[in-house]
Every structure is written in C-alpha cells, then in structure tokens.
C-alpha positions as CSV (number, residue, x, y, z in Angstrom):
1,V,85.1,27.6,-122.4
2,A,87.8,25.8,-124.5
3,T,87.8,22.9,-122.1
4,G,84.0,22.7,-122.3
5,V,84.2,22.7,-126.1
6,M,86.6,19.7,-125.9
7,V,84.2,17.6,-123.8
8,W,81.9,16.9,-126.8
9,P,84.6,15.3,-129.0
10,L,85.4,12.9,-126.1
11,T,82.1,11.1,-126.8
12,H,83.5,10.3,-130.3
13,L,86.6,8.5,-129.1
14,E,86.9,4.9,-130.1
15,G,89.2,2.2,-129.0
16,R,91.3,0.9,-131.8
17,F,93.5,-2.0,-131.0
18,T,94.4,-4.1,-134.1
19,I,97.5,-5.7,-135.3
20,D,97.9,-3.4,-138.2
21,R,97.9,-0.4,-135.8
22,M,100.7,-1.9,-133.7
23,F,103.5,-1.9,-136.2
24,R,104.8,0.5,-138.8
25,P,104.2,-0.6,-142.4
26,E,108.0,-0.6,-143.1
27,S,108.8,-2.6,-139.9
28,E,110.4,-6.1,-140.2
29,F,107.3,-7.8,-138.7
30,A,104.9,-6.2,-141.2
31,T,107.2,-6.9,-144.1
32,N,107.6,-10.6,-143.2
33,I,103.8,-11.0,-142.7
34,R,103.1,-9.4,-146.2
35,W,105.7,-11.7,-147.7
36,L,104.1,-14.8,-146.1
37,E,100.6,-13.8,-147.1
38,Q,101.6,-13.2,-150.7
39,R,103.2,-16.7,-151.0
40,V,101.1,-18.8,-148.7
41,G,97.9,-17.0,-148.1
42,P,96.1,-14.8,-145.5
43,I,96.9,-15.9,-142.0
44,D,94.3,-14.1,-139.9
45,A,91.5,-16.4,-139.0
46,T,88.0,-15.6,-137.7
47,E,86.1,-18.6,-136.2
48,V,82.3,-18.8,-136.3
49,L,81.0,-21.6,-134.1
50,I,77.4,-22.7,-135.0
51,R,75.8,-24.8,-132.2
52,F,72.9,-27.0,-133.1
53,P,71.0,-29.0,-130.6
54,V,71.5,-32.7,-131.2
55,D,68.3,-34.1,-132.6
56,A,67.4,-37.2,-134.6
57,E,70.1,-38.6,-136.8
58,T,68.2,-37.3,-139.8
59,R,68.9,-33.7,-138.7
60,F,72.6,-34.0,-139.5
61,F,71.9,-33.4,-143.2
62,R,69.8,-30.3,-142.5
63,N,72.5,-28.8,-140.3
64,L,75.1,-29.6,-143.0
65,R,73.1,-27.8,-145.6
66,R,72.6,-24.8,-143.4
67,V,76.3,-24.5,-142.6
68,Q,76.9,-24.6,-146.4
69,T,74.4,-21.8,-146.9
70,L,76.0,-19.7,-144.1
71,E,79.5,-20.4,-145.4
72,A,78.6,-19.2,-148.9
73,A,77.1,-16.0,-147.5
74,L,80.2,-15.2,-145.4
75,G,82.5,-16.0,-148.3
76,R,81.0,-12.9,-150.0
77,V,81.9,-10.6,-147.2
78,P,84.5,-8.0,-148.3
79,G,87.9,-8.8,-146.8
80,V,87.2,-12.6,-146.4
81,T,89.5,-14.4,-148.9
82,S,88.5,-18.0,-148.1
83,T,86.2,-20.1,-145.9
84,F,86.6,-23.6,-144.6
85,S,84.4,-26.0,-142.6
86,A,83.4,-29.7,-142.3
87,A,80.7,-29.0,-144.8
88,S,83.4,-28.1,-147.4
89,F,84.1,-31.9,-147.7
90,A,80.5,-32.7,-148.4
91,A,79.1,-32.9,-151.9
92,E,76.8,-30.1,-152.6
93,P,74.2,-30.9,-155.3
94,D,73.8,-28.4,-158.1
95,A,70.4,-26.7,-158.0
96,G,70.0,-27.1,-161.7
97,S,71.0,-30.8,-161.8
98,G,67.4,-32.0,-161.5
99,L,68.2,-34.7,-158.9
100,K,65.3,-37.0,-158.2
101,L,63.9,-37.6,-154.8
102,M,65.6,-41.0,-154.6
103,Q,69.0,-39.6,-155.5
104,L,68.7,-36.9,-152.8
105,A,67.7,-39.5,-150.2
106,M,70.8,-41.5,-151.2
107,L,73.0,-38.5,-150.9
108,R,71.7,-37.6,-147.5
109,R,72.1,-41.2,-146.3
110,S,75.7,-41.2,-147.6
111,L,76.6,-38.0,-145.8
112,E,75.0,-39.1,-142.5
113,Q,77.1,-42.3,-142.7
114,R,80.2,-40.1,-142.9
115,R,79.2,-38.2,-139.7
116,D,81.6,-40.1,-137.5
117,E,84.3,-39.2,-140.0
118,F,83.5,-35.6,-139.7
119,L,83.4,-35.8,-135.9
120,S,87.0,-37.2,-135.9
121,G,88.2,-33.9,-137.5
122,S,88.6,-30.5,-135.9
123,H,85.6,-28.7,-137.5
124,L,82.7,-30.7,-136.1
125,A,82.2,-31.7,-132.4
126,E,79.5,-33.1,-130.3
127,Q,79.3,-32.4,-126.6
128,G,76.3,-33.6,-124.7
129,E,73.2,-32.4,-126.6
130,V,75.0,-29.8,-128.7
131,E,76.5,-30.3,-132.2
132,T,79.1,-27.6,-132.9
133,W,80.2,-26.7,-136.5
134,R,83.3,-24.7,-136.8
135,L,83.5,-22.2,-139.8
136,T,86.9,-20.6,-140.4
137,L,87.2,-17.4,-142.3
138,R,90.6,-16.2,-143.6
139,S,91.5,-12.6,-144.1
140,S,94.7,-10.5,-144.5
141,L,96.3,-8.8,-141.5
142,F,97.6,-5.7,-143.3
143,S,95.1,-5.2,-146.2
144,G,91.4,-5.1,-146.6
145,P,88.8,-3.4,-144.4
146,P,89.5,-2.5,-140.8
147,R,89.0,-5.3,-138.3
148,E,85.9,-3.6,-136.7
149,E,84.2,-3.2,-140.1
150,L,85.0,-6.8,-141.0
151,M,83.5,-8.2,-137.8
152,R,80.4,-6.0,-138.1
153,E,79.8,-7.2,-141.6
154,I,80.3,-10.9,-140.6
155,R,77.8,-10.5,-137.8
156,A,75.3,-8.7,-140.0
157,R,75.6,-11.4,-142.7
158,T,75.2,-14.2,-140.1
159,A,72.1,-12.6,-138.6
160,E,70.6,-12.1,-142.1
161,V,71.0,-15.8,-142.9
162,L,69.7,-16.9,-139.5
163,E,66.6,-14.8,-140.0
164,R,65.5,-17.1,-142.8
165,W,65.5,-20.1,-140.6
166,E,62.7,-21.2,-138.3
167,P,62.9,-19.5,-134.9
168,E,62.7,-22.8,-133.0
169,S,65.6,-24.3,-134.9
170,R,68.0,-21.3,-135.0
171,P,71.4,-22.3,-133.6
172,E,73.6,-20.4,-131.1
173,V,76.4,-18.6,-132.8
174,V,79.8,-17.8,-131.1
175,Y,82.5,-15.7,-132.7
176,T,86.2,-16.2,-131.8
177,G,89.6,-16.0,-133.4
178,G,92.2,-13.2,-133.8
179,S,89.9,-10.6,-135.4
180,E,87.2,-11.2,-132.8
181,I,89.7,-10.8,-129.9
182,F,90.9,-7.5,-131.3
183,Y,87.3,-6.4,-131.9
184,E,86.3,-7.1,-128.3
185,T,89.6,-5.7,-126.9
186,Q,89.2,-2.3,-128.5
187,H,85.9,-1.8,-126.9
188,A,87.2,-3.0,-123.5
189,V,90.1,-0.5,-123.9
190,L,87.8,2.5,-124.1
191,V,85.7,1.4,-121.2
192,D,88.7,0.6,-119.0
193,F,90.2,3.9,-119.9
194,A,87.1,5.9,-118.9
195,E,86.7,3.9,-115.7
196,S,90.3,4.1,-114.6
197,L,90.5,7.8,-115.3
198,L,87.3,8.6,-113.4
199,L,88.3,6.4,-110.5
200,A,91.7,8.1,-110.3
201,F,90.1,11.5,-110.5
202,S,87.6,10.6,-107.7
203,L,90.2,9.2,-105.3
204,I,92.5,12.1,-105.8
205,S,89.7,14.6,-105.3
206,V,88.9,12.9,-102.0
207,M,92.6,13.2,-100.9
208,M,92.8,16.8,-102.0
209,S,89.7,17.6,-100.1
210,R,91.2,16.0,-97.1
211,A,94.4,17.9,-97.5
212,F,92.6,21.2,-97.8
213,R,90.0,20.2,-95.3
214,R,87.3,21.6,-97.6
215,S,85.5,19.5,-100.2
216,R,84.9,22.6,-102.3
217,G,88.6,23.3,-102.4
218,G,89.4,19.7,-103.4
219,L,87.1,19.9,-106.4
220,L,88.3,23.3,-107.4
221,S,92.0,22.1,-107.2
222,M,91.2,19.2,-109.5
223,F,89.9,21.4,-112.3
224,P,93.4,22.4,-113.6
225,N,94.4,18.7,-113.5
226,A,91.4,17.7,-115.6
227,V,92.0,20.3,-118.3
228,P,95.1,18.7,-119.9
229,C,93.4,15.3,-120.3
230,V,90.1,16.7,-121.5
231,T,91.9,19.0,-124.0
232,V,94.4,16.6,-125.5
233,F,91.9,13.6,-125.7
234,G,89.3,16.0,-127.0
235,I,91.6,17.0,-129.8
236,L,92.1,13.3,-130.6
237,G,88.4,12.8,-130.7
238,W,88.0,15.9,-133.0
239,M,90.7,14.4,-135.3
240,D,88.9,11.0,-135.3
241,R,91.9,9.3,-133.8
242,G,91.3,6.1,-131.8
243,I,93.0,5.3,-128.5
244,D,94.9,2.2,-127.7
245,I,96.4,0.7,-124.5
246,G,99.4,3.0,-124.5
247,M,97.2,6.1,-124.6
248,T,95.1,5.0,-121.7
249,V,98.2,4.6,-119.5
250,A,99.4,8.0,-120.6
251,G,96.2,9.7,-119.4
252,C,96.6,8.4,-115.8
253,I,100.3,9.2,-115.7
254,A,99.7,12.8,-116.8
255,L,97.0,13.2,-114.3
256,G,99.3,12.1,-111.5
257,I,102.1,14.5,-112.5
258,A,99.7,17.4,-112.9
259,V,98.2,16.7,-109.4
260,D,101.7,16.6,-107.9
261,N,102.6,20.0,-109.3
262,T,99.2,21.5,-108.4
263,S,99.3,20.2,-104.8
264,H,102.8,21.6,-104.2
265,L,101.8,25.0,-105.6
266,L,98.6,25.3,-103.5
267,M,100.1,24.0,-100.3
268,L,103.1,26.4,-100.7
269,F,100.6,29.2,-101.3
270,R,98.8,28.3,-98.1
271,E,102.0,28.4,-96.1
272,N,103.1,31.8,-97.6
273,R,99.6,33.2,-97.0
274,R,99.8,32.2,-93.4
275,E,103.3,33.8,-93.0
276,I,102.9,37.0,-95.1
277,G,99.2,37.7,-94.6
278,D,98.7,39.4,-98.0
279,R,97.2,36.9,-100.5
280,H,98.4,38.8,-103.6
281,E,102.0,39.0,-102.3
282,A,101.8,35.3,-101.2
283,L,100.7,34.2,-104.6
284,R,103.5,36.2,-106.3
285,I,106.1,34.6,-104.0
286,T,104.6,31.2,-104.5
287,Y,104.7,31.5,-108.2
288,A,108.3,32.7,-108.1
289,Q,109.3,29.8,-105.9
290,S,107.5,27.0,-107.7
291,S,107.2,28.0,-111.4
292,T,110.8,27.1,-112.3
293,A,110.5,23.6,-110.7
294,V,107.2,23.0,-112.4
295,F,108.6,24.1,-115.8
296,Q,111.7,22.0,-115.4
297,T,109.8,18.9,-114.2
298,S,107.4,19.0,-117.1
299,L,110.1,19.7,-119.6
300,I,112.3,16.8,-118.5
301,C,109.3,14.4,-118.3
302,G,108.0,15.5,-121.7
303,L,111.4,15.3,-123.5
304,S,112.2,11.9,-121.9
305,M,109.1,10.5,-123.6
306,L,110.0,11.6,-127.1
307,P,112.5,8.8,-127.9
308,Y,109.5,6.4,-127.7
309,S,108.1,8.1,-130.9
310,F,110.8,6.3,-132.9
311,A,109.8,2.8,-131.7
312,A,108.9,0.2,-134.3
313,M,105.7,-0.6,-132.3
314,L,103.2,2.1,-133.1
315,Y,101.4,2.1,-129.7
316,L,104.8,2.9,-128.0
317,S,105.3,5.7,-130.5
318,R,101.9,7.1,-129.9
319,F,102.4,6.7,-126.1
320,G,105.6,8.9,-126.3
321,L,104.0,11.6,-128.4
322,L,100.9,11.7,-126.3
323,M,102.8,11.8,-123.0
324,S,104.9,14.8,-124.3
325,A,101.7,16.6,-125.4
326,L,100.0,15.9,-122.0
327,M,103.1,17.1,-120.1
328,G,103.1,20.3,-122.1
329,A,99.4,20.9,-121.5
330,A,99.8,20.0,-117.8
331,M,102.6,22.5,-117.5
332,L,100.5,25.3,-119.0
333,S,97.6,24.5,-116.8
334,D,99.7,24.5,-113.7
335,L,101.5,27.7,-114.5
336,L,98.6,29.7,-115.9
337,L,95.3,28.2,-114.8
338,T,96.2,27.2,-111.2
339,P,97.4,30.6,-110.1
340,A,94.4,32.3,-111.7
341,L,92.0,29.9,-110.1
342,T,93.8,30.4,-106.7
343,R,93.4,34.2,-106.9
344,A,89.8,34.0,-108.1
345,A,88.9,31.5,-105.4
346,W,89.3,34.2,-102.6
347,R,86.5,36.5,-101.9
348,D,86.6,39.3,-99.3
349,G,89.7,37.7,-97.9
350,R,88.1,34.4,-97.3
351,G,89.5,31.3,-98.9
352,L,87.4,29.0,-101.0
353,L,90.2,26.5,-101.7
354,F,91.2,25.5,-98.2
355,A,90.4,26.3,-94.6
356,E,92.2,29.1,-92.7
357,F,93.0,26.8,-89.7
358,R,95.4,23.9,-89.2
359,L,94.5,20.7,-87.5
360,E,96.8,20.0,-84.6
361,G,98.9,16.9,-85.0
362,V,98.0,16.6,-88.7
363,D,100.7,17.2,-91.2
364,V,99.5,16.3,-94.7
365,F,102.5,17.6,-96.6
366,P,105.6,17.5,-94.4
367,L,107.9,18.7,-97.1
368,V,106.1,22.1,-97.1
369,D,106.9,22.5,-93.4
370,V,110.5,21.5,-94.1
371,G,110.8,24.1,-96.8
372,R,109.3,26.7,-94.5
373,E,111.9,25.9,-91.7
374,R,114.7,26.1,-94.2
375,R,113.5,29.5,-95.4
376,G,113.4,30.7,-91.8
377,E,116.9,29.5,-91.2
378,R,118.1,31.2,-94.3
379,Q,116.5,34.5,-93.3
380,Q,118.0,34.3,-89.8
381,A,121.4,33.6,-91.4
382,E,121.1,36.6,-93.7
383,K,120.1,38.9,-90.7
384,A,123.2,37.6,-88.8
C-alpha cells in the first residue's frame, strides 16, 4: 500500500539541471562568479535567433524595426539584465518626435546602406535566402529566477510579440545559449532516467524469469527490487525535489544491487527447499544464511557513498546521500519483503516463484551449487 501511494508523487518529479544547482553557494567557483558579475556584469547569455526570409532590399528596415520591438519586450523579462543585437546600433526614432515622411525615408535609406556593415559583425548573417538576427540576453547565474522560469517567460514574451505580426511574415525563432542548454537538458534528464530504469527493469525481469523458468516468478521477484526506487524517488517527488544526472545513475545502481541480493536469497531458498523438503524450514535456514551477508553488503555500500555528501559539487553530494538512502531501502526490502513474498508465493505446497524441476545441463547460478557442495562437505566432515 505504501509503495502504491508513492507511485503518484513520481509523476511530479522534474529534472533540474542548472549551474546554480551544481555548486554550493560558499564554494570557490560560486564565490568567483558572484565577484565577477558584481564588477563586470552578468555572464550568462541566452541567444534568440530570428530568421527572416531574404526579400527585397527595402525589407531590411522592417526587419530591423521588428527586432528592436522584440528586444524591448525581452528586456522587460524579470531576470534579464541587458539585451544586445545589431539593431542596438541603429537609430530608433522617438515616437513623439513628429518626423515627417521625408525624414523617415532618409533614415530608412541610411540604415539600409549600413546593412553590409551590420553583416560584417557577429549579430547579423545572411545564408542563402535567410537573414538571421542574433539577439543576446544577459542574466545572472546565481541570482534572479530559476533557469526554467526565465526560459518560459522569454518564450512567452517572444510568442506574444510574434502574434502581432502578419502570419505570412512571421520569422522562425531559435533559442540557444547556456540557459537554453540547461533548460533542454533538465527535461532530457528526466526522460532518460525513466527510459533507462524501465529498460533495466524489463531486461532483468526477463533474466529472472529465465533463471526461475517461470515468467510469473520473474515478475514477482522484481517487486521487492522496485520498492526501494519507487519509495525513495516518490519521497523526492512528494518533497518537490528535482532530480539531476547523479540521481539517475543512483537509481540504476541501487536496482542492480537489490537484484543481486534478491536473486541470491531466492536461489538459495530453492536449493534448501530441494534438500530439506519443508518450505518453512528452508526459508528459515535461507534467511539465517543470507541475512548477514545482505546486511553487511548494504551497510558497506551505503556508508561508502556518504563521503560524497561533502563534495563541493552538489550533484555529487546528492548522489552520495541518495545512494545511501537507496541502499538502506533495498536492504529493508530484501530482508523483510522478499522472505514474506517468498512464503506467500507458495500455495498448497506449489511454488509460484519458480518451477519445481531443474533443466538438465543448465546451471544459471553456479555459485549456489558450489555453496551446496561445500555445505555437504562440511556436514560429512562433522559426521566423521
């Protein structure tokens, strides 16, 4: 029931991968960046590329005025400290100056004559039949709104300005720069995390079904392995904590370790069940033989990850803490849920987890057979 409750918060997980979430505020890198921004200016740049189709030469003035309009609108976005484009060098007539038609015509002709000068710079380019204007927006790395909110507002303001233009003359807009890369990456992180975890779960389920020679047993054996990831990441979603690259790696690692412990426990139970005959006694012996190893393995792995929590890079720190939490959850699942599920999966003496026969010539877990032979040797030695 608790695992089912934690499934719902998983839908609220968000990928959060920005520069301000990668370093501690008191780290040397963050301190140097704040010092530089205070004395030089914001260093984070978002590039908005406006691509107009190359038309008659008289269209250059229209494109220039539209870029100026868009630049003014984006300059009012919260978090944007300054804007810069080729249009920033062009004279912008005051609306209240009462320029006559002849004066406006002269201004337009003057600007069109400077088109080659603008093309020689880095904020205006012409390729084939496309004229690209580059609009640079500056913002601070460690202050202001989050990157995702900044990019959403920039896109919304741009769409609002473009809606006022004629549909046939609306340009293509491309977003790039540091903020856009982080904005796109954090969505890709979440998608890749879900895909990799589901793929790993599916492949391991197939292998477990092959080992138990029963598809139902493979799926049931994967339930205790899914509980740690669902529970821990569900808590993160409940707390409105985003996930980053380190956290996605932690999920797959924890799944692999949990599967290792579960497979050894179940295969050892199968061997004991075959030797002893009584399933309750076989489960008790299996738990006594494997619980200490599972506890020690999980404890060592969990504690070995804790030093990462002191790293200056926050995604390494979160990776260490999350790995320790996942190791603890996996240990509890293997020691409590797996034995309970193993006992409940038997009805009327018939196993639901794995088949009661053994394929000749197929040895999926040879270490189990080695352990059984060593136990037989010890028993013979004791009798002697």
